[in-house]
Backbone as CSV, one residue per row, in Angstrom:
resi,resn,N_x,N_y,N_z,CA_x,CA_y,CA_z,C_x,C_y,C_z
1,UNK,92.363,41.501,42.823,94.644,42.157,43.029,94.268,43.315,42.455
2,UNK,94.975,44.374,42.937,95.535,45.671,42.551,95.624,45.971,41.325
3,UNK,95.694,46.760,40.130,96.593,46.782,38.926,97.723,46.518,39.301
4,UNK,98.080,47.803,39.899,99.410,47.786,40.255,100.551,46.713,41.353
5,UNK,99.594,45.699,41.923,100.220,44.878,42.236,100.153,43.888,41.564
6,UNK,99.335,43.595,40.474,99.699,42.548,39.109,100.587,43.346,38.011
7,UNK,100.709,44.298,38.006,101.973,44.551,36.893,103.314,44.634,37.812
8,UNK,103.538,45.013,39.197,104.886,44.259,39.955,104.779,42.553,39.454
9,UNK,103.261,41.774,39.504,103.965,41.006,40.029,104.270,39.967,41.332
10,UNK,104.145,38.799,41.629,104.605,37.855,42.984,105.651,38.538,43.559
11,UNK,105.839,38.892,44.975,106.938,38.963,45.417,107.899,38.375,45.473
12,UNK,109.246,38.793,45.346,110.910,37.796,45.265,111.100,37.917,46.509
13,UNK,111.395,36.319,47.179,112.166,36.452,48.405,113.459,36.356,48.129
14,UNK,114.094,36.923,49.369,115.322,37.701,48.702,116.096,36.224,49.670
15,UNK,117.306,36.493,48.245,118.090,34.974,48.726,119.633,35.426,49.532
16,UNK,119.604,35.045,50.554,120.829,35.028,51.473,122.138,33.563,51.268
17,UNK,123.091,34.277,51.274,124.485,33.378,51.315,124.218,32.425,51.961
18,UNK,124.962,31.360,52.380,124.541,30.018,53.877,125.196,31.009,54.861
19,UNK,126.133,31.656,55.082,126.686,32.528,56.141,125.690,33.270,56.763
20,UNK,125.152,34.318,55.574,124.215,35.068,55.546,122.289,34.316,56.742
21,UNK,122.633,32.974,56.171,121.269,32.451,56.423,121.308,32.112,58.192
22,UNK,122.853,31.537,57.970,123.244,31.015,59.068,123.230,31.931,60.563
23,UNK,123.550,33.352,60.191,123.297,34.082,61.178,121.908,34.645,61.100
24,UNK,120.640,34.673,60.302,119.644,34.683,60.675,119.185,34.175,61.424
25,UNK,119.081,32.582,61.236,118.952,31.651,62.258,119.095,31.808,63.493
26,UNK,120.779,32.000,63.856,121.006,32.712,65.033,120.325,33.295,65.782
27,UNK,119.577,34.685,64.968,119.494,35.839,65.138,117.709,35.479,65.553
28,UNK,116.968,34.943,64.893,116.017,34.187,65.122,116.192,33.288,66.149
29,UNK,116.766,32.635,66.407,116.952,31.524,67.870,116.843,32.412,69.102
30,UNK,117.903,33.358,68.931,117.800,34.060,70.232,116.254,34.955,70.352
31,UNK,115.613,35.607,69.481,114.533,35.750,69.639,113.689,35.185,70.315
32,UNK,113.290,33.908,69.526,112.550,32.949,69.749,112.712,32.385,71.070
33,UNK,113.761,32.232,71.386,114.252,31.877,72.958,113.709,33.044,73.679
34,UNK,114.138,33.981,73.788,113.603,35.276,74.701,112.149,35.133,74.854
35,UNK,111.365,34.967,73.723,110.091,35.031,73.614,109.288,34.094,74.424
36,UNK,109.825,32.674,74.087,109.245,31.530,74.423,109.475,30.464,76.014
37,UNK,111.159,30.858,76.062,111.664,30.392,76.909,112.755,29.140,76.123
38,UNK,113.344,28.294,76.506,114.215,27.197,76.291,113.009,26.641,76.379
39,UNK,112.636,26.047,77.133,111.870,24.293,77.185,110.777,24.337,75.588
40,UNK,110.081,25.597,75.746,108.471,25.770,74.488,109.018,26.140,73.214
41,UNK,110.612,26.562,73.450,110.914,26.825,72.057,111.536,25.504,70.281
42,UNK,110.816,25.666,69.776,110.073,24.625,68.713,111.465,25.104,67.673
43,UNK,111.996,24.351,66.926,112.760,24.244,65.921,111.816,25.334,64.414
44,UNK,111.053,24.939,64.532,110.104,25.717,63.540,109.747,26.640,63.923
45,UNK,109.462,27.511,65.675,109.507,28.995,65.997,111.002,29.719,65.796
46,UNK,112.365,29.196,65.309,113.013,29.493,65.093,112.903,30.129,63.965
47,UNK,112.886,28.838,63.070,112.449,28.972,61.175,111.696,30.519,61.058
48,UNK,110.203,30.085,61.477,109.564,31.170,61.532,110.475,32.837,61.981
49,UNK,110.831,32.860,63.308,111.894,34.349,63.472,112.583,34.643,63.067
50,UNK,113.721,33.678,62.288,114.462,34.069,61.531,114.038,34.713,59.907
51,UNK,112.568,34.618,59.607,112.281,34.228,58.011,112.727,33.391,56.806
52,UNK,113.106,32.179,57.545,113.308,30.891,56.592,112.638,29.919,56.428
53,UNK,112.366,28.664,55.430,111.975,27.737,55.953,111.888,26.889,56.770
54,UNK,110.449,26.325,57.269,110.405,25.144,57.800,111.838,24.133,57.715
55,UNK,112.373,23.638,58.464,113.706,22.614,58.152,114.902,22.942,57.827
56,UNK,115.130,24.386,57.343,116.049,25.107,57.031,116.741,25.155,58.664
57,UNK,116.691,25.215,59.542,117.765,25.177,60.584,118.462,23.814,60.713
58,UNK,117.843,22.813,60.247,118.532,21.604,60.320,119.482,21.569,59.500
59,UNK,119.442,22.081,58.684,120.513,22.243,57.535,122.215,22.656,58.253
60,UNK,122.048,23.824,59.313,122.844,24.397,59.770,122.936,23.722,61.077
61,UNK,122.693,23.478,61.960,122.505,22.855,63.288,121.428,21.734,63.490
62,UNK,122.580,19.975,63.427,121.931,19.126,63.991,120.823,19.152,64.626
63,UNK,120.156,19.939,65.521,119.285,19.619,66.756,119.267,20.644,67.309
64,UNK,118.015,20.808,68.412,117.472,22.720,68.649,119.110,22.462,70.198
65,UNK,119.463,21.443,70.375,120.709,21.626,72.024,121.943,22.021,70.797
66,UNK,122.319,21.805,69.368,123.268,21.905,69.036,123.197,23.722,68.444
67,UNK,121.937,23.953,68.042,121.499,25.550,67.556,121.713,26.295,69.054
68,UNK,121.381,25.591,70.109,121.243,26.670,71.378,122.800,26.609,71.859
69,UNK,123.776,25.774,71.605,124.966,25.301,72.140,125.980,26.880,71.311
70,UNK,125.324,26.531,69.928,125.841,28.133,68.724,125.651,29.360,69.143
71,UNK,124.521,29.731,69.711,123.861,30.465,70.173,124.811,31.269,71.513
72,UNK,124.818,30.144,72.170,125.946,30.395,73.371,127.201,31.111,73.040
73,UNK,127.691,30.267,72.242,129.183,30.539,71.728,129.296,31.573,71.355
74,UNK,127.952,32.289,70.340,128.166,33.718,69.445,127.935,34.481,71.142
75,UNK,127.103,34.322,71.909,126.976,35.138,73.277,128.647,35.447,73.514
76,UNK,129.269,34.396,74.128,130.524,34.388,74.739,131.268,35.163,73.792
77,UNK,131.269,34.790,72.248,132.189,35.988,71.339,131.859,37.352,71.536
78,UNK,130.494,37.400,71.891,130.267,38.982,71.939,131.026,39.562,73.099
79,UNK,130.773,38.669,74.306,132.024,38.948,75.396,133.224,39.495,75.019
80,UNK,133.894,38.711,74.425,135.014,38.736,74.167,135.449,39.891,73.231
81,UNK,134.649,40.805,72.309,134.517,41.637,71.515,134.770,42.591,72.567
82,UNK,133.809,42.758,73.477,133.717,44.090,74.102,134.735,44.249,75.390
83,UNK,134.890,42.549,75.701,135.888,43.190,76.713,137.541,43.456,75.870
84,UNK,137.748,43.368,74.295,138.909,43.852,73.837,138.965,44.817,73.232
85,UNK,137.853,45.405,73.355,137.457,46.842,72.839,138.087,47.439,73.927
86,UNK,137.257,47.293,74.902,137.615,48.257,76.119,139.140,48.339,76.523
87,UNK,139.725,46.812,76.689,141.048,47.060,77.204,141.864,46.769,76.051
88,UNK,142.062,46.920,74.602,143.110,46.498,73.652,143.103,47.449,73.021
89,UNK,142.294,48.889,73.055,142.328,50.119,72.510,143.198,50.900,73.142
90,UNK,143.616,51.995,72.472,144.433,52.638,72.865,143.757,53.865,74.205
91,UNK,144.328,53.451,75.188,143.508,54.349,76.345,143.297,55.630,76.201
92,UNK,142.252,56.201,77.163,142.485,58.042,76.976,143.491,58.172,77.734
93,UNK,143.933,60.086,77.027,145.317,60.310,77.487,145.333,60.344,79.267
94,UNK,146.036,60.262,80.085,146.603,60.186,81.556,145.590,59.158,82.157
95,UNK,144.972,57.913,81.747,143.818,57.310,82.247,144.425,56.353,83.097
96,UNK,145.188,56.321,84.386,145.767,55.061,84.912,145.085,53.836,84.922
97,UNK,146.402,52.905,85.033,145.530,51.620,84.365,144.525,51.306,85.110
98,UNK,144.992,51.299,86.373,143.764,50.374,87.876,142.571,51.287,87.449
99,UNK,142.467,52.389,86.942,140.845,53.625,86.394,140.248,52.290,85.476
100,UNK,141.365,52.293,84.600,140.665,51.873,83.394,140.240,50.362,83.452
101,UNK,140.868,49.475,84.678,140.343,48.506,85.141,139.070,48.039,85.448
102,UNK,138.948,49.457,86.427,137.856,49.859,86.959,136.570,49.976,86.361
103,UNK,136.935,51.087,84.974,136.160,50.831,83.982,135.557,50.037,82.654
104,UNK,136.237,49.012,83.180,136.309,47.769,82.236,135.317,47.073,83.281
105,UNK,135.688,46.655,84.706,134.198,46.078,85.694,133.049,46.494,84.712
106,UNK,132.784,47.896,85.419,131.849,48.550,85.097,130.836,48.111,83.821
107,UNK,131.748,48.670,82.324,131.160,47.935,81.194,130.826,47.114,81.427
108,UNK,131.810,45.999,82.029,131.181,44.360,81.605,130.126,43.866,82.565
109,UNK,129.438,44.561,83.205,128.518,44.745,84.407,127.121,44.928,83.347
110,UNK,127.483,46.419,82.848,126.161,47.053,82.026,126.310,46.110,80.955
111,UNK,126.863,44.972,80.127,127.180,43.984,79.484,125.855,42.899,79.890
112,UNK,125.928,42.740,80.798,125.481,41.631,81.651,124.291,41.709,81.761
113,UNK,124.170,43.203,82.232,123.138,43.501,82.700,121.910,43.628,81.203
114,UNK,122.568,44.172,80.755,121.914,44.978,78.642,121.517,43.176,78.517
115,UNK,121.894,42.312,78.620,122.025,40.808,78.375,121.588,39.541,79.277
116,UNK,120.867,40.148,80.549,120.482,39.518,81.545,119.715,38.120,81.300
117,UNK,118.476,38.484,80.389,117.490,37.300,80.151,118.235,36.233,78.852
118,UNK,119.079,36.717,78.183,119.634,35.560,77.203,120.777,34.901,78.195
119,UNK,121.803,35.590,78.776,122.607,35.029,79.410,121.746,33.956,80.733
120,UNK,120.764,33.749,81.379,120.057,33.386,82.234,119.438,32.339,81.360
121,UNK,118.964,32.535,80.110,118.651,31.254,79.410,119.396,30.365,78.960
122,UNK,121.024,30.506,78.180,121.898,29.981,77.801,122.621,29.442,79.193
123,UNK,122.343,30.122,80.040,123.426,29.333,80.780,123.131,28.724,82.370
124,UNK,121.916,29.619,83.424,121.453,28.493,83.931,120.266,28.084,83.522
125,UNK,119.643,28.168,82.634,117.929,27.356,82.153,119.215,25.863,81.432
126,UNK,120.445,26.065,81.302,120.725,24.844,80.207,121.888,23.919,80.983
127,UNK,122.189,24.810,82.598,123.131,24.153,83.395,124.410,24.140,82.703
128,UNK,124.929,24.723,81.609,126.272,25.177,81.185,126.986,25.827,82.057
129,UNK,128.451,25.790,82.010,129.244,26.580,82.744,129.969,27.371,81.927
130,UNK,130.054,28.413,82.821,130.732,30.089,81.971,131.971,29.885,82.128
131,UNK,132.446,29.290,82.731,134.211,29.010,82.760,134.477,29.109,81.639
132,UNK,134.417,28.490,80.486,134.641,28.276,78.979,134.415,29.728,78.422
133,UNK,133.469,30.628,78.994,133.036,31.838,78.145,133.952,32.949,77.935
134,UNK,134.486,32.609,79.750,135.403,33.892,80.852,136.996,33.411,80.375
135,UNK,137.365,32.298,79.771,138.741,32.032,79.752,139.605,33.125,78.422
136,UNK,138.622,33.333,77.534,139.281,34.662,76.719,139.274,35.679,77.066
137,UNK,138.778,35.862,78.213,138.640,37.402,78.951,139.906,37.680,79.479
138,UNK,140.040,36.123,80.075,141.187,36.524,81.557,142.304,36.139,80.594
139,UNK,142.406,36.238,78.992,143.645,36.370,78.342,143.811,37.352,78.061
140,UNK,142.295,38.280,77.756,142.530,39.849,77.278,143.315,40.442,77.801
141,UNK,142.366,40.637,79.491,142.935,41.084,81.004,144.582,41.097,81.231
142,UNK,144.932,39.627,80.800,146.341,38.779,81.829,147.180,40.182,80.306
143,UNK,147.021,39.995,79.039,147.614,40.577,78.040,147.727,42.542,78.783
144,UNK,146.599,42.757,78.891,146.743,44.298,79.428,147.514,44.368,80.692
145,UNK,147.504,43.666,81.803,147.998,43.987,82.871,149.505,43.792,82.434
146,UNK,149.925,42.991,81.905,151.386,42.513,81.094,151.907,43.605,81.012
147,UNK,151.575,44.286,79.889,151.139,45.760,79.070,151.651,47.001,80.296
148,UNK,150.373,46.894,81.284,150.444,48.100,82.073,151.854,47.593,83.105
149,UNK,152.015,46.446,83.396,153.325,46.273,84.173,154.575,46.276,83.723
150,UNK,154.898,46.351,82.229,156.084,46.726,81.744,155.987,48.299,81.624
151,UNK,155.381,48.844,81.838,155.491,50.107,81.475,155.100,51.148,82.937
152,UNK,155.383,50.294,83.930,155.504,51.155,85.362,153.824,51.290,85.689
153,UNK,152.824,50.745,85.333,152.046,51.602,85.418,151.064,50.807,86.921
154,UNK,151.423,49.493,86.832,150.979,48.689,87.814,151.988,47.811,88.650
155,UNK,152.204,47.464,89.958,152.589,46.817,90.532,153.061,45.319,89.688
156,UNK,154.175,44.851,89.577,154.889,43.454,88.965,154.107,42.608,89.738
157,UNK,153.922,41.785,89.042,153.331,40.188,89.310,153.046,39.304,88.162
158,UNK,153.159,37.918,88.668,152.121,37.345,87.682,150.421,37.496,86.985
159,UNK,150.942,38.118,85.340,149.714,38.718,85.146,148.696,37.579,84.954
160,UNK,148.983,36.650,83.953,147.924,35.899,83.884,147.562,35.062,85.732
161,UNK,147.851,34.803,86.617,147.258,34.552,88.019,146.238,36.005,88.517
162,UNK,147.097,37.040,88.268,146.266,38.326,88.459,145.246,38.294,87.713
163,UNK,145.294,38.394,86.761,143.985,38.249,85.490,142.920,37.454,86.034
164,UNK,143.264,36.451,86.143,142.267,35.012,86.524,141.755,35.316,87.557
165,UNK,142.126,36.057,88.939,141.981,36.424,90.416,140.716,37.321,90.049
166,UNK,141.162,38.561,89.252,140.445,39.749,88.668,139.224,39.384,87.971
167,UNK,139.151,38.723,87.279,138.134,38.188,86.262,137.157,36.958,87.305
168,UNK,137.491,35.745,87.743,137.028,35.183,88.668,136.321,36.103,89.901
169,UNK,136.828,37.020,90.695,136.527,37.576,92.044,135.107,39.265,91.140
170,UNK,135.489,39.705,89.906,134.291,40.489,89.384,132.777,39.750,89.414
171,UNK,133.515,38.451,88.664,132.236,37.736,88.457,131.536,37.144,89.862
172,UNK,132.235,36.752,90.553,131.451,36.502,91.504,130.755,38.185,92.269
173,UNK,131.563,39.147,92.366,130.483,40.274,92.725,129.768,40.462,92.169
174,UNK,129.292,39.793,90.327,128.345,40.207,89.414,127.153,39.147,90.299
175,UNK,127.183,37.969,90.486,125.987,37.225,90.581,125.387,37.615,91.676
176,UNK,125.600,38.203,92.873,124.836,38.665,94.518,124.347,40.050,94.130
177,UNK,124.567,40.250,92.960,124.264,41.980,92.555,123.419,42.384,91.505
178,UNK,123.569,40.652,90.689,122.438,40.594,89.431,121.089,39.712,89.687
179,UNK,121.357,39.581,90.966,119.733,38.544,91.003,118.802,39.710,92.170
180,UNK,117.490,39.511,91.800,116.933,40.281,92.194,115.935,41.089,91.017
181,UNK,115.317,42.495,91.196,114.256,43.158,90.415,115.184,43.611,89.584
182,UNK,116.208,44.510,90.475,116.888,45.431,90.260,118.392,45.852,90.020
183,UNK,119.105,45.207,88.919,121.065,45.242,89.844,121.660,46.405,90.443
184,UNK,122.239,45.923,90.877,122.839,46.806,91.886,124.077,46.694,91.736
185,UNK,124.284,48.063,90.509,125.924,48.691,90.003,126.691,48.925,91.479
186,UNK,126.067,49.595,92.250,126.873,50.701,93.133,128.003,49.542,94.062
187,UNK,126.961,48.325,94.044,127.240,47.571,95.499,128.660,46.756,94.241
188,UNK,128.309,46.153,93.551,129.094,45.490,92.258,130.629,46.279,92.102
189,UNK,130.292,47.816,91.459,131.637,48.442,91.749,132.447,48.715,92.887
190,UNK,131.519,48.657,93.974,132.232,49.192,95.689,133.604,47.597,95.842
191,UNK,132.578,46.306,95.168,133.439,45.388,95.443,134.667,44.952,94.652
192,UNK,134.014,45.326,93.158,135.639,45.362,92.380,136.579,46.029,92.476
193,UNK,136.010,47.515,92.929,137.463,48.845,93.402,138.037,48.211,94.047
194,UNK,137.031,47.379,95.099,138.115,47.222,96.063,139.072,45.599,96.533
195,UNK,138.188,44.793,94.992,139.537,43.955,94.607,140.674,44.568,93.703
196,UNK,140.202,45.037,92.886,141.547,46.055,91.911,142.620,46.757,92.963
197,UNK,141.771,47.250,94.271,142.729,48.283,94.995,143.682,46.856,95.775
198,UNK,143.147,46.099,96.513,143.859,44.663,97.091,144.901,43.991,95.674
199,UNK,144.745,44.036,94.401,145.526,43.253,93.652,146.582,44.045,93.608
200,UNK,146.247,45.577,93.534,147.628,46.317,92.270,147.707,47.401,93.252
201,UNK,147.417,47.571,95.038,147.632,48.928,95.077,147.403,50.516,94.790
């Protein structure tokens, strides 16, 4: 062993608090799942990817299915934060409400493309429903519509109903656009723009 290494002594393991360790395990699970796929990824591989000892994931998650469900919830929280950041922030000066909705739809598509592999693993490969993840997004869109209607920027209507139609329609338009080798952003935007025009004039 080199003299310098002897003087430094053995490397000390960085100690994480429980919440930070849980987040590290979730991040490791995402990396391991993307690398090995849903069926082949083991809890030991998750531990290795997270940089924690074998068995540590079981201190936080009762099973691999429980861990995958937690990764799915975290992914859904990311969708909600993304949606809220777009629609709950102060709009650019002079931006019409309908244009902002189109920008929102475009950004949600870009988020889905960026996370396409993880999304496929968490929903298509597990057979999990996406409706639970989309429900908070409906709430964000409904609040935005209600504010825009009160300000006279959009035609009046039932904001909750219209938000549900808008989110469901945009999601339905996203499915064919996302399949295949190259996501068709232009086709998706054309469909969502037409939906927004029909809903709000």
